[in-house]
C-alpha positions in Angstrom: 25.3 -29.5 -146.0 29.0 -28.4 -146.3 31.4 -30.6 -144.4 34.7 -29.1 -143.6 37.5 -31.4 -142.6 40.5 -30.0 -140.8 43.8 -31.9 -141.0 46.4 -31.9 -138.3 49.7 -33.8 -138.1 50.6 -36.1 -135.3 51.9 -33.1 -133.3 48.6 -31.4 -133.7 49.7 -28.7 -136.1 47.4 -27.6 -138.8 48.4 -29.1 -142.2 45.3 -28.7 -144.4 41.6 -28.6 -144.9 38.8 -29.8 -147.2 35.4 -28.4 -147.9 32.8 -30.6 -149.5 29.2 -30.1 -150.5 26.9 -27.2 -150.7 25.1 -25.4 -147.9 21.7 -27.0 -148.7 21.7 -26.1 -152.5 20.6 -23.0 -154.1 17.2 -22.6 -152.6 17.6 -19.1 -151.5 20.0 -16.2 -151.6 21.1 -16.8 -148.0 22.6 -20.3 -148.9 24.4 -18.9 -151.9 26.0 -16.3 -149.7 26.9 -19.0 -147.2 28.7 -21.0 -149.9 30.4 -17.9 -151.3 31.7 -17.0 -147.8 33.1 -20.5 -147.3 34.6 -20.6 -150.7 36.2 -17.1 -150.2 37.9 -18.2 -147.0 39.0 -21.6 -148.5 40.5 -19.9 -151.7 42.1 -17.0 -149.6 43.9 -19.7 -147.5 45.3 -21.3 -150.7 46.4 -18.0 -152.1 47.9 -16.8 -148.8 49.9 -20.0 -148.5 51.4 -19.2 -151.8 51.8 -15.4 -151.5 52.5 -15.0 -147.8 54.1 -18.4 -146.7 55.9 -18.9 -150.1 54.8 -22.4 -150.7 52.6 -24.3 -153.2 50.0 -26.3 -151.4 48.6 -29.6 -152.8 45.1 -28.5 -154.0 42.2 -30.2 -155.7 39.1 -28.2 -156.8 35.8 -29.4 -158.2 32.3 -28.2 -158.0 31.4 -28.2 -154.3 34.9 -29.4 -153.3 38.1 -27.8 -152.3 41.1 -29.7 -150.8 44.3 -27.9 -149.6 47.3 -29.6 -148.0 50.6 -28.2 -146.9 53.6 -30.3 -148.1 54.9 -32.5 -145.3 57.4 -30.8 -143.2 56.3 -27.3 -144.1 53.5 -27.2 -141.4 56.0 -26.2 -138.8 56.4 -22.8 -140.3 54.8 -20.1 -138.0 53.5 -18.3 -141.1 51.8 -21.5 -142.4 50.2 -22.0 -139.0 49.0 -18.4 -138.9 47.5 -18.6 -142.3 45.8 -22.0 -141.6 44.6 -20.8 -138.1 43.1 -17.7 -139.7 41.1 -19.7 -142.3 40.0 -22.1 -139.6 38.9 -19.3 -137.3 36.6 -17.9 -140.2 35.3 -21.3 -141.1 34.6 -22.2 -137.4 32.7 -18.9 -136.9 30.5 -19.6 -139.9 29.9 -23.2 -138.8 28.9 -21.9 -135.3 26.4 -19.5 -136.9 25.0 -22.0 -139.3 25.1 -25.5 -137.7 22.4 -26.8 -139.8 24.4 -26.2 -143.0 28.0 -26.4 -142.0 29.9 -29.1 -140.1 33.6 -29.2 -139.1 35.4 -32.5 -138.5 39.0 -32.9 -137.4 41.3 -35.6 -138.7 44.9 -36.6 -138.5 46.7 -36.4 -141.8 47.4 -39.8 -143.2 51.1 -40.5 -143.5 50.7 -41.4 -147.2 49.0 -38.2 -148.1 51.2 -35.2 -148.5 
């Protein structure tokens, strides 16, 4: 199961996301494609925040894990919101089509976590 956590600030603006886990392991080609699609969206978001929005997000990447957070105060940029909403739209569509393998949670960003 891949769990996606979407972070919002107190005003409800998107400010980051985290993907954790694998879509039920590597049993068949379908699950590998599912993990690849999720990873592609997650990495595209990080790259677009850098290339399009012009900021360096806080990231952490490990096997089966990607965390991306916009620096505090930068989430009000329309470009940042467009990038994050685009990523979230793709992730949500995949989760809706594969509910046994992908789950999305929403959380408020902690004040101590930039």
